[in-house]
N, C-alpha and C positions, 0 to 999 in steps of 0.2 A: 722174299726178295724187297728189299727197300725202293721205294719207286717216288719220285720229284713229281710234286702237285702244279698246277701253273702258278698257283699263289704263289706258292713256296719258290718255284723259278723266277717268277717276275721280283719277288723281294731281294732275291742274292743278287739279279742284276743292278736292281736300286742300289745296294747295298754299294755298288760299284762306284756310285755316283756321290762324290764327298756333300754334295750342295743340297741331296735327295731330303724331301721334307715327308715322304709314306704317301703323297698327294696323289702321285702316276700310279701307285700300288693300289689305291682306294678306288679308282676310277678303272685299271683292269680288273678288280675283284666285282664291280657294278656290272660292266660288260659281260664278265664271266655267267655271272646271274643270270642278266637277260637272255643270253643265247642259250643256257640250261631251258628255260621256262620258253623260248620257242621253239629248241628242240623238242620239248614232251608234247608242245602243240601240233608241231610235223608230221609227229609219229601217229598221233589220234588220228590225222587225217582219212576219210574215210570208212573211220568204226561207228557210225551213230554220232558223227560230233557233226554239226552246223558250220564245219571250216572252208571245205571246199567250193569253188565258185566264184563269182561274181559278187561287188557290193554294190552295182550299179553305179560306181561314182568313174570321175577321168580325173588323173592326176596332173600336174602341173606338165610332163611329158608330153599328155595327150595322149596317154594310155590306158585302157581300162582299169581298174585296181581291182585286183583279188583279195578275198576274207583274209589271208592271209599274210599278204603283203600291210593292210590297215593293223593288224592284229602285232607284228612285228615292229612297225613303226611306233603304235602306239607303247608298246612294253619297252623299247628301248630310249625312247622320248620320257618316259614316266619316272625311269628306272637310273638313268643316267642325270635327266634334269633335278632328280631329288639328292644326287650323290655331294652337293654341295665343291664338285669337284672343278664344272664347270660351268662358264660365263655365258657360252652359245653352241646351239644343236643345230645345224643344219643336214639336211635329208634328200634324199633323191624321190619322195613322197610328195613333200612342202615344197609350197612356194617360196617362202619367205623363212628367214632363220628364227630359229626359236630361242631369244634372246632372257635370261635367267635374271630375275628382279632383283635389286639390293637386299631387298629385306629376305630373300632365302638363299642368303651368303654366297654368292657365287665362286667360283674358283679361278685356276687360269688358264685352264684348256678350253680349247674349242675342237669338238666332236662332231664327227662327220661321218654320214652313213649312208648304204644304200641296206634299207632294213632287210630287202627279201630280196634277193637277186635270182632270176629264171621262173619268174610269177608266169611264163606259158606252158613251163615245167608242172607247174603244181597237181594239175590235175592227172597226171598221167605218172606219178611217183617217179619222176625224174631227181637227183640231187641238184638242190637250191642250194644257197648261202646266205653270209650276213659278209659285206664287205664293210672296212671301217678305219678311218684314220684319223690321227692325233694331231694339232697345233697346239703352239705356245700362245697368249696372247701376246702381242707385241706394242699395241698403242699404250699410249699414257692413261691414265684416269678411267675411271667407273667405266663407260660407253664404250660400248664392242662396234668398231668401226669396220670399215672396207678394209683399210690395212692388215686386221687380226684376220679377217672372211676369205681373201684374195692373195693369201700368201703363194710365194712360190714353190712348186712342189718339193723340192728338197730342204724345204722348213721342216716338213713333217720330225714330230719328234718318233711317233712309232706310227703304225699301219699291220692290219691283220685283215684275217675272214675266218668264217665259222663256214663250214659244210656242213650240209644237214644229209648226208649220204647211207649208207650202208651200213657206216657207222659216223658220228660227228666227232668234227675235228675242227680243232681253235689253233691256226697258225696266224705266228704273229709275229714283227721284230719292233726292236726299239733301237738299230741300227748297231746292234753286238749280237751280230748270227741269228738265220731263221729257224724258230723252234715250232714244232707241232707236237701237240696234246690229245689226246684221245680221250674223249668221254667214256667212262664205266658207269654205265647206267645201273650195276647194281649197287654201287657206293656213290653215284651223284657226283663224281668226281674225273676233273682233266687230268691226268697223269703224261708226262714226259710218253713219248712215241718218238718222235722223230727230230732229235737232239742236231743242231747246227746241219740245216736240210741245203745242198748244193745243188744247181744244176746242171748238168753236163753241158761242156762245149759247145757240141753240136748233138743235136737230136735227128730224128730219123722218122719225127711226124711233123703235118700241118693241120693247124686246126683252121677253119673258114667256111663261112656258109656259101657252097659254088652257087647255091640256087638263084645268086646277086650276079654272077658270072655276066652277063649280058649290058649290064649298067657300072662296070669296073672300067677303069680306063687300059689300055693296052697294057701298058708296061706291068700291072699286076695280073693282067691274063698273061704276058710272056715268062713273069716269075714261076704262077702257078705249073705252067706246061712243063717249065725249067726243072722243077721238084719232082715232076711225076717221070720225066727217063729215067731209062735205066742207067746208070754208070757207077759200078762199085767202086772207083777208084774218090770218090767226090761222096758216097754214103747213100746214091739217089736208085731206086726212085725212093721218097718218101710216102710214107702211109698218110690218109685221111684220118684224122679222128676228131669228129663235130660233136659235143651234146645238145650246143643251144644254150646253155646257162655258163654264162663267166666263168664263174666262180669254179665250176665242174672242170670246165677245159682249163683253167689257168692252174687248177690243182694238179690235173695232170700233168701241164707242161712242166711245172714246177719239178715236179718228181721224176719227170724221165726224160726231160728234155723234149727240143723242138721248137716250135713258133706257133701262137694264135694270132691271128691276124683279125680287125675287121676293119678295113680300109675305107676311106671317103669314095663317094662313089657320085654318080650324076643324081639322086634321091636327096642324098645325105653329104652334100658340097662340104662341108664342116666335121665331118666324120659323123657316125652314131653314138657312142659310149660318152660317158661322162665323166670332164676330165677329174672333179672332185670326189665322185662319189665311187669312181671305176678305177681309172687309167692311173690316176696319181695316187692311190692308197698300194695298188699292185705293182706300179712301177718302183716303187719304195722297198717294196719285199727283193721283187726281182734282180734290185741292184743290190741289195746286203746278201743275196744267195748265189751272186758271180753271175748275173745275166743282165739283160739289157730290157729295155722300154723307151720307144720313140713313135713319135706321129709317121714314119717313113722319111722324115726331110731332119730331124732335130730330136734330143731328147726330153723324153717326158716330161721327168726331173727340173728342167729348163724353163719351164711354161709358166708365165705370171699370167693368172688368170684375170678375164675382165669383168666375169659374171658368175653367179653360184653354180647355175646349170649349164655351163659352156660345153662344148660337145668336143670331141677331138677324133681324130683315125688312133688306131692302135695297134702298132706291133710288137709284141713280146715273148719273150723266151731268151732261148741260146742266145750265146754273142755272137757262133758263126752266123746261125741264121737272119737275125737281126741284121748286123751287117750287110748280108746278101741280100737282103731284101731292100734295104738303102741305096745298095747299088744297082738295084735293077728298075726300082721306080727311080733313080736321078740316070736311069737311061735313055734317050729319044726313042721312042715307041719305032720298034725294027718287026720286019717279019718273024716270027719265031724262029725260023733255021738259020738269023743272021744274029741272032743275039749274044750278048757280049759273053765272050769266054769266062771261064770261072775265077770270080776274084780273088779266093782264097786258095791253100796249098791242099786244102783235103787232111792235113797230116793230124790235126786233133783225132782225139781218142773218140771215135763214136758211142754216143749211147747204146744199148742194150737193144736189137731190135726186137720188135712189139711181132707178136704172131699172126 
């Protein structure tokens, strides 16, 4: 049976663009190579390799750096930085962008990444991943400016993630559909396994860290209570599914529907997740899959960041569920029994319920 590889698929899509130069295909190929190296290293964890554990360093986010965090960051930065396709790289692990000097033939793209999402789960063998985003340099001249690095979310030309779980999957979109590729370890190739992914309009699960309940606003608490109540007419109750690795929780939500939430709270008044490295790329993916991403007040992709490491709240998933979250958050705090009436009809076809 003939199978389509990731590189073949990217080339096919690039041929649909009359002005294509092949530079985007080259960049995607380098991302793929780096992800294979990281996948191999992740799979070695715990087999006599000195990979697990902390480096003793603290990153720009104030978080302890895992050895695999550092390995992934260095791998992607080195391979993509030498590809002659990008002029700058920004990473969740680095305080400042890596600017490619003129003598190294910089390309026209800006590459942004969370090199290894889910650090807290590395040592317990839970799915982790890489999230990335690609923008085009828009300023004139050779110098990379804030205009290039702080672009509005909908200016992305591509975004994707790699999930290192029971199998390694590479999921991406360049605005022409969301496609998933599974790594065949015997051949070392990513093959198309999930073409044209579409998220259900309504799901049956919600994903959130309920350990933070006491620091949520009342509107957020009321929304979670609503999701837990039994009402078959509106496809409730929803089931809680929370892994604690954003890329894994998002991947499940993308395939099965529902909503992932990381709201602002009294500890993180501006939200916890990074706009450039997490919210914007996943928002770009979910939009092309037919879903939505929001801060709870406005679309993620409408945001123009003011700093590279800017944080935002995130509500992402099925359109019905994100719309519903926004309506609850916009409702003045009420006692749960006085919550607003169901704002949507519930006539959308529900996603298949999980056991």
